[in-house]
C-alpha positions as CSV (number, residue, x, y, z in Angstrom):
1,M,-78.7,-69.0,-80.2
2,K,-75.6,-69.9,-78.0
3,L,-73.5,-67.5,-79.8
4,K,-75.9,-64.7,-79.3
5,T,-76.1,-65.3,-75.5
6,A,-72.3,-65.5,-75.5
7,F,-72.1,-62.2,-77.1
8,F,-74.6,-60.3,-74.7
9,S,-73.0,-62.1,-71.8
10,L,-69.6,-60.5,-72.8
11,A,-71.2,-57.3,-73.4
12,A,-72.6,-57.2,-70.1
13,A,-69.2,-58.2,-68.3
14,A,-67.6,-55.4,-70.3
15,V,-70.3,-52.8,-69.0
16,L,-69.8,-54.1,-65.3
17,A,-66.1,-54.2,-65.6
18,A,-65.6,-50.8,-67.0
19,N,-62.4,-49.2,-65.7
20,P,-63.1,-47.2,-62.5
21,A,-59.9,-45.0,-62.9
22,S,-61.9,-43.3,-65.8
23,A,-64.7,-42.3,-63.7
24,L,-65.0,-39.5,-61.1
25,T,-64.9,-40.2,-57.6
26,V,-67.1,-37.7,-55.5
27,F,-66.8,-37.3,-51.8
28,S,-69.3,-35.4,-49.8
29,L,-68.4,-32.8,-47.0
30,N,-71.2,-33.7,-44.9
31,Q,-69.7,-33.8,-41.5
32,T,-69.4,-31.3,-38.9
33,Q,-69.2,-30.5,-35.0
34,T,-70.6,-27.1,-35.2
35,S,-74.2,-26.9,-35.1
36,G,-74.5,-23.4,-36.3
37,L,-73.3,-24.4,-39.7
38,G,-76.5,-26.1,-40.5
39,S,-77.0,-29.3,-41.9
40,G,-74.8,-30.7,-44.7
41,P,-73.8,-31.6,-47.3
42,F,-71.6,-28.4,-47.2
43,G,-70.1,-29.2,-50.5
44,T,-68.2,-31.7,-52.7
45,V,-64.6,-33.0,-53.6
46,T,-64.3,-34.5,-57.0
47,L,-61.1,-36.6,-58.0
48,A,-60.4,-37.2,-61.5
49,Q,-57.5,-39.3,-62.9
50,D,-55.3,-37.0,-64.8
51,G,-52.9,-39.5,-66.7
52,L,-50.6,-41.9,-64.8
53,N,-49.1,-39.5,-62.4
54,A,-51.8,-36.8,-61.5
55,V,-55.1,-36.4,-59.9
56,D,-57.2,-33.3,-60.5
57,V,-59.2,-32.1,-57.4
58,T,-62.4,-30.0,-57.5
59,V,-63.6,-28.5,-54.3
60,T,-67.0,-26.9,-54.7
61,L,-69.1,-25.6,-51.4
62,A,-72.8,-25.6,-51.5
63,A,-74.7,-22.3,-51.7
64,G,-74.5,-20.1,-48.8
65,Y,-70.8,-21.2,-47.5
66,K,-67.1,-20.0,-48.4
67,F,-63.6,-21.0,-47.4
68,V,-62.4,-19.2,-44.3
69,E,-59.2,-19.1,-42.3
70,T,-60.2,-19.0,-38.4
71,G,-56.4,-19.2,-37.1
72,G,-54.8,-21.7,-35.1
73,P,-55.2,-25.4,-36.1
74,H,-58.0,-24.3,-38.8
75,D,-56.7,-24.7,-42.5
76,A,-59.1,-23.8,-45.5
77,F,-58.9,-26.9,-47.0
78,T,-57.0,-30.2,-46.1
79,F,-56.5,-33.6,-47.8
80,N,-54.9,-36.8,-46.9
81,L,-52.8,-38.9,-48.9
82,A,-51.4,-42.6,-48.4
83,N,-47.5,-43.1,-48.5
84,L,-46.9,-40.5,-51.1
85,A,-44.2,-38.4,-50.0
86,S,-42.6,-35.7,-52.2
87,Y,-46.0,-34.7,-54.2
88,T,-46.1,-31.6,-55.8
89,V,-49.4,-29.4,-56.4
90,S,-49.9,-27.5,-59.4
91,D,-52.5,-25.2,-61.1
92,V,-54.4,-24.1,-58.2
93,V,-57.5,-22.0,-59.2
94,V,-59.8,-20.2,-56.7
95,T,-63.6,-19.7,-57.5
96,A,-64.5,-16.4,-55.7
97,A,-68.0,-15.6,-54.9
98,A,-70.0,-13.5,-57.1
99,G,-69.3,-9.7,-56.7
100,T,-66.0,-10.3,-55.1
101,A,-63.5,-7.3,-56.0
102,A,-60.7,-8.3,-58.1
103,N,-58.1,-6.9,-55.5
104,K,-59.5,-9.1,-52.6
105,I,-58.8,-12.2,-54.3
106,K,-55.8,-13.9,-52.7
107,P,-54.0,-16.8,-54.2
108,Y,-54.3,-20.2,-52.3
109,V,-51.0,-22.3,-52.0
110,A,-50.2,-25.7,-51.1
111,I,-48.5,-26.9,-48.0
112,T,-47.3,-30.1,-46.4
113,G,-49.4,-30.9,-43.3
114,G,-52.6,-29.5,-42.3
115,S,-55.4,-30.1,-39.7
116,N,-58.9,-28.9,-38.4
117,P,-60.3,-29.4,-35.0
118,S,-62.2,-32.8,-34.7
119,F,-61.1,-33.9,-38.1
120,G,-57.4,-34.6,-37.2
121,S,-54.3,-34.2,-39.0
122,F,-53.7,-34.3,-42.8
123,S,-50.7,-34.8,-45.0
124,G,-51.4,-31.6,-47.1
125,K,-53.4,-28.3,-47.1
126,L,-54.4,-25.4,-49.1
127,Q,-53.8,-22.1,-47.4
128,C,-54.8,-18.7,-48.5
129,N,-51.9,-16.3,-48.9
130,G,-52.6,-12.9,-47.4
131,C,-56.5,-13.4,-46.8
132,G,-56.2,-12.9,-43.1
133,N,-58.3,-14.5,-40.3
134,G,-61.9,-14.3,-39.8
135,G,-65.2,-14.4,-41.8
136,S,-64.5,-10.8,-43.4
137,N,-61.9,-12.2,-45.4
138,A,-63.8,-15.2,-46.7
139,F,-64.3,-15.0,-50.6
140,A,-63.5,-18.5,-52.0
141,T,-66.5,-20.7,-52.9
142,G,-64.5,-23.2,-54.8
143,L,-61.0,-24.6,-55.3
144,S,-59.4,-26.8,-57.9
145,F,-55.8,-28.1,-57.9
146,T,-53.6,-31.2,-59.3
147,V,-51.8,-33.3,-57.2
148,N,-48.8,-34.7,-59.1
149,R,-46.6,-37.7,-58.0
150,A,-45.5,-40.9,-59.8
151,G,-48.3,-43.7,-59.7
152,I,-50.8,-41.3,-57.8
153,A,-54.6,-42.8,-58.3
154,E,-57.8,-41.3,-56.8
155,S,-57.7,-44.2,-54.6
156,S,-54.4,-42.8,-53.0
157,F,-56.5,-40.2,-51.2
158,V,-57.2,-42.2,-47.8
159,A,-58.6,-41.5,-44.5
160,N,-56.5,-40.0,-41.6
161,A,-56.2,-41.4,-38.3
162,A,-59.4,-39.9,-37.4
163,G,-61.5,-41.6,-40.5
164,Y,-61.5,-38.4,-42.7
165,V,-60.2,-37.8,-46.0
166,F,-60.7,-34.0,-46.7
167,S,-61.8,-31.3,-44.3
168,A,-62.5,-27.7,-44.7
169,D,-62.6,-24.4,-42.6
170,V,-65.9,-22.7,-43.9
171,L,-68.2,-19.5,-43.1
172,R,-71.9,-19.9,-43.3
173,T,-72.8,-16.4,-44.7
174,A,-76.5,-16.4,-43.4
175,T,-75.3,-16.6,-39.8
176,G,-71.7,-15.6,-40.0
177,T,-71.0,-18.9,-37.9
178,T,-67.5,-20.4,-38.9
179,G,-66.4,-23.9,-38.2
180,A,-64.7,-27.1,-39.8
181,V,-66.6,-29.6,-42.2
182,G,-65.3,-32.9,-43.2
183,A,-65.5,-35.9,-45.6
184,M,-65.3,-39.4,-44.7
185,T,-64.2,-42.3,-46.6
186,T,-67.5,-43.4,-48.6
187,P,-67.8,-41.5,-51.8
188,V,-70.8,-40.5,-53.4
189,P,-71.7,-42.3,-56.5
190,E,-71.6,-40.3,-60.0
191,P,-74.6,-40.3,-62.2
192,E,-72.2,-42.0,-64.7
193,T,-71.7,-45.0,-62.1
194,Y,-75.6,-45.4,-61.7
195,A,-75.7,-45.4,-65.3
196,L,-73.2,-47.9,-65.9
197,M,-74.7,-50.2,-63.2
198,L,-78.4,-50.1,-64.8
199,A,-76.9,-50.9,-68.2
200,G,-75.1,-53.9,-66.7
201,L,-78.1,-55.1,-65.1
202,A,-80.3,-54.4,-68.3
203,A,-77.7,-56.5,-70.3
204,V,-77.8,-59.3,-67.7
205,G,-81.6,-59.3,-67.6
206,F,-81.7,-59.4,-71.2
207,V,-79.3,-62.3,-71.4
208,A,-81.4,-64.1,-68.9
209,R,-84.6,-63.5,-70.8
210,R,-82.9,-64.8,-74.0
211,R,-81.8,-68.0,-72.4
212,K,-85.4,-68.7,-70.9
213,S,-87.0,-67.9,-74.3
214,G,-84.2,-70.2,-76.0
């Protein structure tokens, strides 16, 4: 009986101690200072570890929103890294809105240093090459790219001085309103995380029942 109890205790511990680096980290773009953009969330930013030296970043805007560049200090998408100089960005892929003509789809490129009003300065940004400013040039509803640097991890994406990890300049298509949105430091738990937590709790409960009946 003690052997079985020990086995289930170890199983529960293994579930609860699952490697967090193998899970996805998801941030919600749910902050804005522009009332005309409506209520968030305006999209999500998903981080996934890709080996020891790379993190894949996937940005998906909510339905009815597109990336835009309105000039000045507004940048299409910004991110903030902790003490990671000399990183590179590769594999930039743009998700275009349905019906966008191929000749209107422009590449996004990564540039060191970015900003968005109310959300502060960031270590990096993605900027649309050749899109031009204004809502009439908005077409992208999603972006994905890989950040490469020795030792980089999902936890390397941290809040800037204003408390934000990511921000984006977006267009609300229903109203034509443009403005910045941001994500703070608290990620959204993935369904897999909830499943692991529930499995761990179930295992712990099973062990407790076994002990009681034993």
